[in-house]
C-alpha positions in Angstrom: 55.6 95.1 -169.7 57.4 98.3 -168.6 54.1 100.2 -168.7 52.4 97.6 -166.4 55.3 97.9 -164.0 55.0 101.7 -164.1 51.3 101.4 -163.2 52.1 99.1 -160.3 54.8 101.4 -159.0 52.8 104.6 -159.4 49.8 103.0 -157.7 51.9 101.8 -154.8 53.6 105.2 -154.4 50.4 107.2 -154.5 48.8 104.8 -152.0 51.5 105.6 -149.5 51.9 109.3 -150.3 48.7 110.4 -152.0 50.0 113.4 -154.0 48.7 112.1 -157.3 45.7 110.0 -158.4 46.4 106.4 -159.3 43.1 106.3 -161.3 44.2 109.3 -163.4 47.6 107.7 -164.1 45.9 104.4 -165.0 43.5 106.0 -167.5 46.4 108.0 -169.0 48.4 104.9 -169.6 45.4 103.0 -170.9 44.7 105.8 -173.4 48.3 106.3 -174.4 49.1 102.6 -174.7 45.9 101.2 -176.3 47.6 97.9 -177.1 47.9 97.0 -173.4 44.8 95.0 -172.2 42.8 96.1 -169.3 43.3 92.7 -167.6 47.0 93.5 -167.1 46.7 97.1 -166.2 43.8 96.8 -163.7 45.4 94.1 -161.5 48.8 95.8 -161.6 47.2 99.0 -160.3 45.1 97.1 -157.7 48.2 95.2 -156.4 50.2 98.4 -156.1 47.3 100.2 -154.2 46.9 97.3 -151.8 50.6 97.1 -151.1 50.7 100.8 -150.3 47.5 100.8 -148.2 48.8 97.8 -146.2 51.6 100.1 -145.1 48.9 102.6 -143.8 47.2 99.7 -142.1 50.4 98.5 -140.4 51.2 102.1 -139.3 47.8 102.5 -137.8 48.3 99.2 -135.9 51.6 100.4 -134.6 53.6 97.7 -136.5 55.4 100.2 -138.8 57.0 103.1 -136.9 56.2 106.4 -138.4 58.6 109.4 -138.5 58.4 111.5 -135.4 56.7 114.3 -137.3 53.7 112.0 -138.2 53.2 110.4 -134.8 50.2 111.3 -132.6 50.7 113.2 -129.3 50.7 110.6 -126.5 49.2 113.0 -124.0 45.9 113.5 -125.8 42.9 112.0 -124.1 41.6 108.7 -125.6 38.2 108.8 -127.1 35.6 106.1 -126.5 34.1 105.7 -130.0 36.9 103.6 -131.4 36.4 101.0 -128.7 32.6 100.9 -129.3 33.2 100.6 -133.0 35.7 97.8 -132.4 33.1 95.9 -130.4 30.6 96.4 -133.1 33.0 95.1 -135.7 33.7 92.0 -133.6 29.9 91.3 -133.2 29.2 91.8 -137.0 32.3 90.8 -139.0 30.4 90.7 -142.3 29.3 94.3 -142.0 32.9 95.4 -141.7 33.9 93.3 -144.7 30.9 94.7 -146.7 32.0 98.2 -145.9 35.6 97.5 -147.0 34.2 95.9 -150.2 32.0 98.9 -150.9 34.8 101.4 -150.2 37.2 99.4 -152.4 34.9 99.5 -155.4 33.1 102.9 -155.1 35.4 104.8 -152.8 32.7 105.8 -150.4 33.7 106.0 -147.6 37.2 106.8 -148.7 39.3 103.7 -148.9 42.3 105.3 -147.1 40.0 106.1 -144.1 38.6 102.6 -144.0 42.1 101.1 -144.1 43.3 103.4 -141.3 40.2 102.6 -139.2 40.8 98.8 -139.7 44.3 99.3 -138.4 43.3 101.5 -135.5 40.6 99.0 -134.5 43.1 96.2 -134.7 41.0 94.3 -137.3 42.9 91.2 -138.4 44.6 91.5 -141.8 42.7 88.3 -142.8 39.4 90.0 -142.0 39.6 93.1 -144.3 42.2 92.1 -146.9 40.0 89.6 -148.9 37.2 92.2 -149.3 39.8 94.9 -150.1 41.4 92.7 -152.8 38.0 92.0 -154.5 37.0 95.7 -154.2 40.2 97.2 -155.5 40.6 94.6 -158.4 37.1 95.3 -159.5 37.6 99.1 -159.3 40.9 99.2 -161.2 39.8 96.7 -163.8 36.7 98.7 -164.6 38.8 101.9 -164.7 41.4 100.3 -167.0 38.6 99.1 -169.4 37.0 102.6 -169.5 39.1 104.0 -172.3 38.2 101.1 -174.5 34.5 101.5 -173.7 34.7 105.2 -174.5 36.4 104.5 -177.9 33.5 102.1 -178.6 36.0 99.4 -179.3 36.0 96.0 -177.8 37.4 96.6 -174.2 36.6 93.1 -173.0 38.2 91.2 -175.9 
């Protein structure tokens, strides 16, 4: 149980400050602790990542106040493309959810960028979070099962 908690904690920490890969840590734990099932490690990593990325989303929306060093210069001219993208997302909400789902599973476009864009475009949390949950849970469960597949054991047992 302590290893599952460590996967959750490391995933949340690396989601906020990406200095290390949560995927690498997850595979390392899955290889070192072969008795831990993938269905406990994968959701723990996904929940940690989603918790950390929600902090990024809230910061992009302006709900969470960033340290002064990380804030944008208020005097910079505003660009028009975010407003046009916001209007497009409002007209086609399923396209935005599909992009979040694709990014959550595959990582293209980068999930961190998609989360920041959702925050900057003021997308409601209820619009992108369900797709993010499905995408990240799928991704991290597959990654957690990978060591068992490579050992030619029974990863899905």
